[in-house]
N, C-alpha and C positions, 0 to 999 in steps of 0.2 A: 240637367243635361249638359254634357260637355259642349255640344254644338252651340247651345245658347250662351254658355260662358265665353266661348271663343268669339262669338258674334259681339257680345257686349264689350269685351276687352278691346277688340279691334275698332269698334265704333268709338269708344272713349279715347283711344290712343291716336287715331288717324282721322277722325271726322270724315269718313270716306264719302265720295260722290256716288260710289257704287260699291256694294259689298255682297258677296255670295259666300256662304259657308256651307259646303256640301259634304254630308256624311257619305263617304264612299266605302264604308266597311263591308257592305253587302257584296262588293266586288271581290272580296278576299275570303280566305279560309278562316273565318272567325264565327263564333256563335251568333245566331240571329239576334238582332237588337244591339249589337256591339257598336261602340263609338270609339274606334281606334284609328281609322284612316279618313283623312279629310282633304278636301280641296278648297282653297281660299282664292277667290278672285276679288281683288281690292284695287280701287281707283282712288288716289288721294293726291291733293296738291302738295302734300309733304314729300312726295317722291320726285318732284321737280328738281333736276340737277343732281339726283342721287343715282349712282350706278346700281345695277341689279343686285350685286352682292350686298350693298348697303341697305337696300330695301328689304332683302331677305333677312339680314341680320336684325333689322328693326322689328320685323314681325316675329322672328324667333325670340327676341328679347321680351316682347310683350306676352308671348305665350310660353315662356320658359317653364312655368310650373306644370302646364298641361303636357308639354313635350317631355318633361322629366318623369312623368307618371303615366297617365292614361293614353296619350296619343302616340301611336306607333309610327305613323307616317303622315306628312303634311306636304301636299303639293301646293306651291304658291305661284300665283300669277299676279304680279304687281305692276300697275300701270299709272302713268300720269294721265290727266284728262285728255290731252291731245293724242297720246298713244291709244287710249281706249276708243276715241272717236274714229281713229283710222283703221280699227279692226272691223272687218266685214262680218265675221262669223263669231265674234266674241272670243273668249278664252279657249285654248285647245281642249279637246276631250282627253280624259285620262286613259292611259292604256290599260288593257286587261292585266290582271294579276298574273305574274309568271312564276311566283314562288308559293310555297306553302300548300300546294295541292296534295290532297290525300291520295295515296296509292292504293289501288284495289288489288 
């Protein structure tokens, strides 16, 4: 499964304090059981002092093979431990899909 592979790669690369890999494909116009749209919430000490773009580049680099092939979309929420502790509701919810709807 792609979701498991993403989880394993991020665990190995970042030793996260918190990691969620959520398959959000069901929210999109894809066949049932697809693994093409994901949300990642990751909290790592490695993000200390790294700007958001640098964090996202690091995650993209680790998941380059998946992003080049099976994964169509990846929402990333990257936090330091202190940023994560200051969130009251956790990572933001993903918006509803606005594209790819079938016309009747």
